[in-house]
Residue, then its C-alpha position, 0 to 999 in steps of 0.5 A: m567926758e566919761r562917755d567920750q574916753l570909753t568911746l575912744f577906748e571902744d575905737n582903739a584897735e590896738y586896745n581891743d586887741f590888748v583885751e582880747k588876749f584876756k579873754p577866754k579861749r574856746t577849747t573842747d574842754d569847755c562845752y557848756t551842755p545846753p539844758e534841752v541836749y543834757d536833758a535828752a540824753a539823761e532821759w534816754c540813760a534813765a529809760e534805757y537802763g532802768v536808773d533814776r535820775a535822781s541818782f544821777v550826778r555831775p562832777f564836771y561843772p566848772e571848778l569841780d574836781y571829779v577825782t575829789f567829788s564825793y560820790p553817793e552810794g549807787c549814783v550814776v555820772v551823767d555828764n560832759p567831761p573835758f575830752s582831753l582828760l576823758s581816758g583817764i576818767v574813764r579808767f578812774y571810774t571804771e577802777r572804782g566801780i562807779r557807773f556812767f554815761l559820759f559825752a564823748p568826742a565822736l571821732t576819737l570815740f574808742t578811748a580806753p580800750e582796755c575797760p570794759v566799756c560800751y562804746l555808743g557811736v551816734g556822732v550827733d552835731v551838738t552845738y554847745e553854749n560856747g558855740a562850738v559845734i562838736a560831733t558827739s557820741f557816748i561812753t557807758n559801762m551799763d551796757k552789755c554791748r562793747l560796741r552798739t548804734a542808737p539811732e533813737l538817742r541820736r534822733i532825740v539828742q539831735e533834735a534837742s541840739d536843733l531845739s537848743l540853737r533855735i532858742r539861742g539863736g561851723a564846721q569841724a575839720k574832717p579826716p580823709k575818708y577811707t573804706y574798711p571791710d566789714a570786719v573793721l568797724t570804725a567810730a565814723a561808721m557807727q554814726r552812719l548807721s545810727r544816722y540811718g536807723a541802722e541797730l548793731n550790737i556788738l559783744p565784748e567777745q567779738a570785738a578787739h581793739v586796733r589802732v592800725l592795719d597792717a595794710q596801712r603801716a607802709q604808708g604810715k596811716a592809721i585808722f582815725g580814732g582807732g577801731f575794732l576787729l569783728t569776728a565773722p558773726a559780728a562782721e555779718q551783723r555789721a554788713a546787715a546793719e549798712l544794707e538796712a542803713d543804705k536803704t534809707a540813707e539814698a546816699e553813696k558810700d564814702t570813697g577813697t582809699a579802700w584798706e584790706l585785712s592782711e593775712r596775719e589780722r585774718a589769722l588773728l580774727a579766726g583765732m577769736e572765734g569762739q573765744a570770750n576775749g575782747a582785749s586789745l590786740f596792739 
């Protein structure tokens, strides 16, 4: 009798809709990181920055509060934080001098640009344990660069994500495609360079954060996720990296609206030459 009643409820669409209301919804803040993916990123971090994995802490487990978390002296935060809180988290650690290596959303990577951090644009499509597929990059305060591609990091994290998906056996909406001059570096461009094995290392004094180009204002457009204006030497490095990527990509450059720098922006970049100032101009 009890089994018959259970079957009756299971076959009842109205009852199933009622139950569905109480199931937790997937968001980018609920990205339970597959162990294989975390280990790959953590191993790269430990080797790249010469830090001991024994010093790594993870304050973003469910029901933990990163603000009241007890941070041991000399620790390194290596974790996947809630993306909606990422700006505040980066500021919190920066202000307190706590070292970190954080997972971050690839297309909106340039969060908290006023903080002295390095953006590692790799754009790995990670399938998290809740089933969400999110293009993922990283932010750290342990790197001398301001902007950096990391082909090896991308490769090992992608392999770990693919392995995790096979063990546990969707696409995210993409913004319009624009093209920019070499003096404008976006998170998406960094992902492409990492994907095709091109190294690029931009120092803080070679880059200034920007959210919209003058040419875009009249059309009500902006750089999706923001970007960085590069000094001439840095833009030359970027152009060389693009050529290197083109040799292995066998892919055409993105087509679409081509934005150009205004005279004002060119003047700003000219004024940056020789200055060690990577602060936001906007």
